C-alpha positions in Angstrom: 157.8 -63.5 -122.3 158.4 -62.3 -118.7 155.1 -63.8 -117.6 156.0 -67.1 -119.2 159.3 -67.1 -117.4 157.6 -66.4 -114.0 155.1 -69.3 -114.6 157.9 -71.6 -115.7 159.8 -70.8 -112.5 156.8 -71.7 -110.3 156.2 -74.8 -112.3 159.7 -76.0 -111.8 159.5 -75.4 -108.0 156.1 -77.1 -107.8 157.5 -80.0 -109.8 160.4 -80.4 -107.3 158.0 -80.1 -104.3 155.6 -82.7 -105.8 158.5 -85.1 -106.3 158.7 -85.3 -102.5 155.1 -84.6 -101.6 153.1 -86.5 -104.2 149.9 -86.5 -102.2 149.6 -82.7 -101.7 146.4 -82.1 -103.6 146.5 -78.4 -103.3 150.0 -78.2 -104.8 149.0 -80.6 -107.6 145.9 -78.4 -108.4 148.1 -75.3 -108.4 150.6 -77.1 -110.7 147.8 -78.1 -113.1 146.3 -74.6 -113.2 149.7 -73.1 -113.9 150.5 -75.6 -116.6 147.2 -74.6 -118.3 148.1 -70.9 -117.9 151.5 -71.5 -119.3 150.1 -73.3 -122.3 147.8 -70.3 -123.0 150.6 -67.8 -122.5 152.8 -69.7 -124.9 150.0 -69.9 -127.5 149.4 -66.2 -127.3 153.1 -65.4 -127.5 153.6 -67.7 -130.6 150.6 -66.2 -132.4 152.1 -62.8 -131.9 155.9 -63.4 -132.4 156.3 -66.9 -133.8 157.4 -70.3 -132.4 159.2 -70.6 -129.1 160.4 -74.2 -129.3 161.8 -76.4 -132.0 161.4 -80.1 -132.8 157.6 -80.2 -133.0 156.9 -78.5 -129.6 155.6 -75.4 -131.4 153.6 -75.0 -134.6 154.8 -72.8 -137.4 152.6 -70.8 -139.8 153.5 -70.6 -143.5 156.1 -69.9 -144.5 158.5 -71.6 -142.0 159.0 -69.1 -139.2 162.3 -70.1 -137.6 164.5 -67.9 -139.7 162.4 -64.8 -138.9 163.0 -62.5 -136.0 162.4 -61.7 -133.3 163.7 -64.8 -131.6 162.0 -65.7 -128.3 164.9 -64.3 -126.2 164.8 -61.0 -128.1 161.3 -60.2 -127.1 
């Protein structure tokens, strides 16, 4: 979870930077690489601990996993 939080922080910062520097190819490439890394980290986390996000942003195995612990913020 800590690694996901670190990647999320950088993604937010790059998002803000790219809002004002949309033609910075290096920043865009870094953003896309980190977005892919974040997707993989989230997938790995969810396979181990269960879904991180609700409303269709994360899959759930059977049975429905939301009532189970640990919650994402408890890991």
